[in-house]
PLY file of the C-alpha trace (Angstrom):
ply
format ascii 1.0
element vertex 238
property float x
property float y
property float z
element edge 237
property int vertex1
property int vertex2
end_header
0.00 0.00 0.00
1.32 3.44 -1.01
0.95 6.40 1.36
1.79 9.91 0.19
3.63 12.57 2.18
3.36 16.16 0.99
6.33 18.50 1.47
5.24 21.81 -0.05
5.00 21.17 -3.81
6.79 17.82 -3.49
4.81 14.58 -3.24
6.63 11.57 -1.84
5.29 8.03 -2.22
5.91 5.97 0.91
5.85 2.18 0.96
6.39 0.23 4.16
8.14 -3.12 3.87
9.80 -5.81 5.95
13.24 -4.20 5.56
15.88 -2.86 7.96
16.87 0.43 6.34
15.19 3.35 4.57
15.64 3.54 0.79
15.10 6.78 -1.13
14.70 6.74 -4.93
14.04 9.34 -7.63
12.55 7.79 -10.76
12.86 9.03 -14.34
11.53 10.51 -16.48
9.49 12.88 -14.26
11.47 12.71 -11.02
8.87 10.82 -9.01
10.09 10.27 -5.42
9.61 7.08 -3.43
10.70 6.08 0.04
10.71 2.43 1.10
10.72 2.29 4.89
10.70 -0.41 7.59
7.26 -1.33 8.90
8.19 -0.07 12.35
8.89 3.51 11.18
6.08 6.04 11.65
5.14 8.69 9.07
6.44 11.60 11.15
9.91 10.03 11.24
9.74 9.35 7.51
8.70 12.98 6.90
11.71 14.25 8.88
13.97 11.93 6.87
12.53 13.25 3.58
13.00 16.86 4.68
16.64 16.15 5.51
17.13 14.84 1.95
15.37 17.67 0.10
18.58 19.02 -1.44
19.54 15.55 -2.70
16.03 14.96 -4.05
15.91 18.26 -5.95
19.32 17.67 -7.51
18.41 14.16 -8.65
15.09 15.38 -10.04
16.97 17.91 -12.17
19.35 15.19 -13.33
16.69 12.67 -14.40
14.46 15.28 -16.03
17.37 16.65 -18.04
18.80 13.32 -19.19
18.59 12.50 -22.87
16.56 9.45 -23.82
16.94 7.24 -26.85
14.22 7.37 -29.44
12.34 4.05 -29.70
14.21 1.51 -31.83
12.45 0.80 -35.15
14.93 -1.83 -36.41
15.53 -0.21 -39.77
18.71 -0.83 -41.72
21.47 1.66 -40.85
19.78 2.51 -37.58
22.32 3.37 -34.86
22.93 0.91 -32.04
25.66 1.11 -29.40
27.93 -1.57 -27.97
30.40 -0.68 -25.20
30.07 2.98 -26.13
30.79 2.53 -29.82
28.22 3.27 -32.55
27.24 0.52 -34.99
24.86 0.61 -37.94
22.20 -2.07 -38.04
22.18 -4.50 -40.94
19.45 -7.13 -41.05
19.77 -10.47 -42.79
16.69 -12.66 -43.26
17.52 -16.38 -43.54
15.86 -19.65 -42.56
18.27 -20.29 -39.70
18.64 -19.65 -36.00
18.92 -15.96 -35.06
22.41 -14.55 -34.62
23.99 -11.19 -33.88
27.47 -10.29 -35.03
29.69 -7.21 -34.93
31.96 -6.41 -37.86
33.73 -3.10 -38.36
30.97 -0.51 -37.87
28.06 -2.88 -38.48
25.79 -4.83 -36.16
24.33 -7.66 -38.23
21.06 -9.10 -37.01
20.30 -12.45 -38.62
16.62 -13.28 -38.25
14.03 -15.48 -39.93
11.71 -13.87 -42.52
8.68 -12.26 -40.92
10.31 -11.71 -37.53
8.40 -9.01 -35.65
9.94 -5.85 -34.25
9.13 -7.05 -30.73
11.03 -10.29 -31.36
14.01 -8.39 -32.80
14.07 -6.21 -29.71
13.92 -9.28 -27.47
16.80 -10.92 -29.34
18.94 -7.80 -28.99
18.07 -7.44 -25.30
19.14 -11.03 -24.66
22.37 -10.40 -26.56
23.16 -7.29 -24.52
22.44 -9.24 -21.33
24.90 -11.90 -22.46
27.61 -9.32 -23.07
27.29 -8.01 -19.50
27.20 -11.54 -18.09
30.41 -12.38 -19.95
32.25 -9.18 -18.98
31.31 -9.20 -15.29
33.07 -12.24 -13.69
36.67 -11.10 -14.35
35.81 -7.62 -13.05
34.29 -9.04 -9.87
37.34 -11.29 -9.35
39.69 -8.31 -9.81
37.86 -6.05 -7.40
37.22 -8.75 -4.79
41.00 -8.98 -4.34
41.47 -5.22 -4.22
38.51 -4.50 -1.91
38.64 -7.53 0.38
35.00 -8.47 -0.17
33.22 -11.39 -1.79
30.23 -11.42 -4.12
28.22 -14.62 -3.81
26.09 -14.12 -6.93
25.38 -11.54 -9.59
22.38 -11.11 -11.85
21.92 -9.18 -15.09
18.52 -7.87 -16.10
16.78 -4.91 -17.69
16.29 -2.27 -15.01
14.22 0.83 -15.67
15.45 3.06 -12.87
18.90 1.88 -11.76
22.19 0.89 -13.29
22.75 -1.60 -10.49
21.77 -2.66 -6.98
23.21 -4.60 -4.07
21.71 -6.81 -1.38
24.36 -6.91 1.36
22.50 -9.52 3.41
23.11 -12.24 0.81
26.08 -10.57 -0.91
24.45 -10.35 -4.33
24.54 -7.59 -6.91
22.29 -6.86 -9.88
23.41 -5.13 -13.05
21.42 -3.41 -15.78
21.85 -5.12 -19.16
21.79 -1.64 -20.74
25.36 -1.19 -19.46
26.49 -3.16 -22.52
25.67 -0.05 -24.57
27.89 2.23 -22.49
31.70 2.55 -22.36
33.28 -0.43 -20.60
34.57 1.73 -17.74
30.95 2.45 -16.80
30.34 -1.25 -16.10
33.47 -1.36 -13.93
32.31 1.73 -12.03
28.85 0.27 -11.33
30.35 -3.03 -10.19
32.70 -1.25 -7.77
29.84 0.96 -6.58
27.65 -2.03 -5.76
30.51 -3.99 -4.21
31.28 -1.03 -1.97
27.77 -1.42 -0.57
28.96 -4.74 0.87
31.15 -2.61 3.14
28.78 0.35 3.57
25.07 -0.15 2.75
24.22 3.57 2.53
25.57 6.46 0.48
27.24 7.94 3.54
30.50 9.84 3.86
32.17 6.52 4.56
30.79 5.16 1.27
32.21 8.14 -0.63
35.57 7.74 1.12
35.69 4.06 0.20
34.86 4.84 -3.44
37.63 7.47 -3.46
40.01 4.85 -2.11
39.11 2.04 -4.51
38.42 4.05 -7.69
39.73 7.63 -7.43
38.16 8.62 -10.79
34.72 7.19 -10.00
32.93 10.53 -10.12
34.16 11.08 -13.67
32.79 7.67 -14.67
29.47 8.54 -13.02
29.30 11.80 -14.94
30.04 9.98 -18.20
27.26 7.50 -17.52
24.77 10.19 -16.57
25.53 12.24 -19.69
24.76 9.38 -22.04
21.24 8.75 -23.35
19.20 6.14 -21.52
16.73 3.76 -23.03
13.32 5.01 -24.07
10.68 3.34 -21.91
6.93 3.47 -21.58
6.51 4.34 -17.91
3.55 3.30 -15.83
2.60 4.50 -12.39
0 1
1 2
2 3
3 4
4 5
5 6
6 7
7 8
8 9
9 10
10 11
11 12
12 13
13 14
14 15
15 16
16 17
17 18
18 19
19 20
20 21
21 22
22 23
23 24
24 25
25 26
26 27
27 28
28 29
29 30
30 31
31 32
32 33
33 34
34 35
35 36
36 37
37 38
38 39
39 40
40 41
41 42
42 43
43 44
44 45
45 46
46 47
47 48
48 49
49 50
50 51
51 52
52 53
53 54
54 55
55 56
56 57
57 58
58 59
59 60
60 61
61 62
62 63
63 64
64 65
65 66
66 67
67 68
68 69
69 70
70 71
71 72
72 73
73 74
74 75
75 76
76 77
77 78
78 79
79 80
80 81
81 82
82 83
83 84
84 85
85 86
86 87
87 88
88 89
89 90
90 91
91 92
92 93
93 94
94 95
95 96
96 97
97 98
98 99
99 100
100 101
101 102
102 103
103 104
104 105
105 106
106 107
107 108
108 109
109 110
110 111
111 112
112 113
113 114
114 115
115 116
116 117
117 118
118 119
119 120
120 121
121 122
122 123
123 124
124 125
125 126
126 127
127 128
128 129
129 130
130 131
131 132
132 133
133 134
134 135
135 136
136 137
137 138
138 139
139 140
140 141
141 142
142 143
143 144
144 145
145 146
146 147
147 148
148 149
149 150
150 151
151 152
152 153
153 154
154 155
155 156
156 157
157 158
158 159
159 160
160 161
161 162
162 163
163 164
164 165
165 166
166 167
167 168
168 169
169 170
170 171
171 172
172 173
173 174
174 175
175 176
176 177
177 178
178 179
179 180
180 181
181 182
182 183
183 184
184 185
185 186
186 187
187 188
188 189
189 190
190 191
191 192
192 193
193 194
194 195
195 196
196 197
197 198
198 199
199 200
200 201
201 202
202 203
203 204
204 205
205 206
206 207
207 208
208 209
209 210
210 211
211 212
212 213
213 214
214 215
215 216
216 217
217 218
218 219
219 220
220 221
221 222
222 223
223 224
224 225
225 226
226 227
227 228
228 229
229 230
230 231
231 232
232 233
233 234
234 235
235 236
236 237
């Protein structure tokens, strides 16, 4: 059940859950604000928390509202698609064989059966992007486990509308957005380190920032790069 808290012109959706800590999120494209709070926390305490985060909320609302978004993919020949930050032109090949996707020079060749729908083409490409992230992630986790002194038990890759990644410290798992395969490779490394740092510090506290500075001194530059790049066009429901 969603309860709303009004702070002047700002409406905050509040959802109580069986969780230990408060989670604050600002969702694109409009900057909708949601707080997930432990069941034990009363609304007055949640209101005080939201007021203390007003500066952060306003800044993130400006960021998400100003971020460029991809136009919907139409899967036309010579349409632009991105892989690890590099632009490729789509070339479609219709054959009576299993679907395949290949990169060659500046072309992304999508081999599909005749009559394949746009939705199916999109699904094939999504699965391919997910596979790229799954393949690139294990060596990065292994590298940073040694440097950070932490251990990731499992990782998952999926399409995520509102986050590039997430971490569940209680079971030492991280989740990564398959859309990272479209961005420069250093962005994937940054998100992995960010989520692994949450194994040491669950919140975005000063200690978290200090740890990020220690492990990846240029992390804020990577974050800025990621935030400047267009994000996927989505149909958003509320």
